[in-house]
C-alpha positions as CSV (number, residue, x, y, z in Angstrom):
1,X,105.5,55.0,-3.0
2,X,104.5,52.2,-5.4
3,X,101.5,53.8,-6.7
4,X,99.5,52.0,-3.8
5,X,96.8,53.5,-1.6
6,X,98.6,54.3,1.9
7,X,95.6,52.7,3.7
8,X,96.2,49.3,1.6
9,X,100.0,49.7,2.3
10,X,99.5,50.1,6.0
11,X,97.3,46.8,6.2
12,X,99.2,44.7,3.8
13,X,102.5,45.5,5.9
14,X,100.6,44.1,8.8
15,X,99.5,40.7,7.3
16,X,103.1,40.4,5.6
17,X,104.8,41.2,9.2
18,X,102.4,38.5,10.9
19,X,103.1,36.2,7.7
20,X,106.7,36.7,8.4
21,X,106.3,35.7,12.0
22,X,104.9,32.7,11.4
23,X,107.4,31.6,8.6
24,X,110.2,32.5,11.1
25,X,108.6,30.4,14.0
26,X,107.9,27.6,11.2
27,X,111.8,27.7,10.3
28,X,113.2,27.4,14.1
29,X,110.3,24.6,14.4
30,X,111.8,22.7,11.1
31,X,115.6,23.4,12.6
32,X,114.5,21.7,15.6
33,X,113.0,18.6,13.7
34,X,116.1,18.4,11.0
35,X,118.3,18.6,14.2
36,X,116.2,15.8,16.4
37,X,114.9,13.1,14.0
38,X,115.0,9.6,15.1
39,X,114.2,6.5,14.0
40,X,113.6,4.8,10.3
41,X,113.1,7.7,8.4
42,X,116.1,9.6,10.0
43,X,118.0,10.0,6.6
44,X,115.0,11.0,4.3
45,X,113.6,13.4,7.1
46,X,116.7,14.7,7.8
47,X,117.2,15.8,4.5
48,X,113.7,17.0,3.4
49,X,113.9,19.0,6.7
50,X,117.2,21.0,5.6
51,X,115.6,21.6,2.1
52,X,112.7,23.1,3.9
53,X,114.2,25.5,6.2
54,X,116.5,26.5,3.6
55,X,113.4,27.7,1.6
56,X,111.7,29.0,4.6
57,X,114.9,31.1,5.1
58,X,114.5,32.3,1.6
59,X,110.9,33.2,2.0
60,X,111.7,35.3,5.1
61,X,114.1,37.2,3.2
62,X,111.6,37.9,0.2
63,X,109.1,38.7,2.5
64,X,110.9,41.2,4.4
65,X,112.1,42.9,1.2
66,X,108.4,43.1,-0.1
67,X,107.5,44.9,3.3
68,X,110.3,47.3,2.8
69,X,109.3,47.6,-1.1
70,X,105.9,48.8,0.5
71,X,107.4,51.8,2.6
72,X,107.0,49.0,5.9
73,X,109.5,48.1,8.3
74,X,109.9,44.2,8.7
75,X,110.1,42.7,12.4
76,X,113.2,41.3,13.1
77,X,113.1,40.1,16.3
78,X,112.0,37.0,18.2
79,X,110.2,38.7,21.0
80,X,108.1,40.6,18.3
81,X,107.3,37.3,16.0
82,X,106.2,35.7,19.1
83,X,103.7,38.3,20.0
84,X,101.9,38.0,16.8
85,X,102.7,34.2,15.3
86,X,99.6,32.0,15.2
87,X,102.4,29.1,14.8
88,X,103.3,27.2,17.8
89,X,106.6,26.7,18.9
90,X,107.5,22.9,19.0
91,X,109.6,21.4,21.4
92,X,110.9,18.0,21.6
93,X,109.6,17.0,18.6
94,X,111.5,13.7,17.2
95,X,109.3,11.0,15.9
96,X,108.7,10.7,12.0
97,X,105.1,11.0,12.5
98,X,104.9,13.6,14.8
99,X,107.5,15.9,12.9
100,X,105.3,15.5,9.7
101,X,102.2,16.1,11.3
102,X,103.6,19.3,13.2
103,X,105.3,20.5,10.0
104,X,101.8,20.0,7.9
105,X,99.7,22.0,10.7
106,X,102.4,24.9,10.6
107,X,102.7,24.7,6.6
108,X,98.4,24.7,6.6
109,X,98.9,28.2,8.3
110,X,101.1,29.5,6.2
111,X,99.2,28.9,3.3
112,X,96.0,30.4,4.9
113,X,97.8,33.5,5.5
114,X,99.4,33.6,1.6
115,X,95.4,33.1,0.5
116,X,94.6,35.8,2.8
117,X,97.4,38.0,1.8
118,X,96.9,37.3,-1.9
119,X,93.2,38.0,-1.8
120,X,93.7,41.5,-0.3
121,X,96.5,42.1,-2.6
122,X,94.5,41.3,-5.8
123,X,91.7,43.4,-4.8
124,X,94.4,46.4,-4.5
125,X,95.8,45.8,-7.7
126,X,99.5,44.6,-5.8
127,X,100.6,42.4,-8.5
128,X,104.2,42.5,-6.6
129,X,103.0,40.8,-3.7
130,X,99.9,38.4,-5.7
131,X,103.1,37.0,-7.8
132,X,105.0,36.4,-4.5
133,X,101.9,34.7,-2.6
134,X,100.9,32.8,-6.0
135,X,104.3,31.3,-6.0
136,X,104.1,30.3,-2.1
137,X,101.0,28.6,-2.5
138,X,101.9,26.4,-5.3
139,X,105.1,25.5,-3.3
140,X,102.9,24.8,-0.1
141,X,100.3,22.9,-1.9
142,X,103.1,20.7,-3.2
143,X,104.8,20.2,-0.1
144,X,101.3,19.4,1.8
145,X,100.8,16.5,-0.8
146,X,104.0,15.2,-0.6
147,X,104.3,14.9,3.3
148,X,100.9,13.8,3.4
149,X,101.9,10.9,0.9
150,X,104.9,10.1,3.5
151,X,101.9,9.6,6.3
152,X,100.1,7.2,4.5
């Protein structure tokens, strides 16, 4: 379809669907942090978590579109996501330290996925996927730096 090898597109679509699953579960976790945050850092974290889930929602759309461009079909049910995600569902997390630590754990998983996908896409001259992952990696690294600074 895009001039990429079929065996590659099948592999990258599988990796992108797993990544999409991780993004979607992270999105729901962050929504929970936004809704349930308590304590002295409520206002700052409530706003930051809203920014984060808005970005994750945008990413999910871009990833699904990339899967479609590659001739695949994006997963779109939470039951499918939960079968393959490596991000844990987070329940009843409401303190500043707990929400930030959990968020950082999830973002670290996304960053690992992005680097893995970037490597495979680079080896197969898939510049569309490379560009998308490069953008996300820069954003995740900045997010990790900023939220780690909050914990100090």
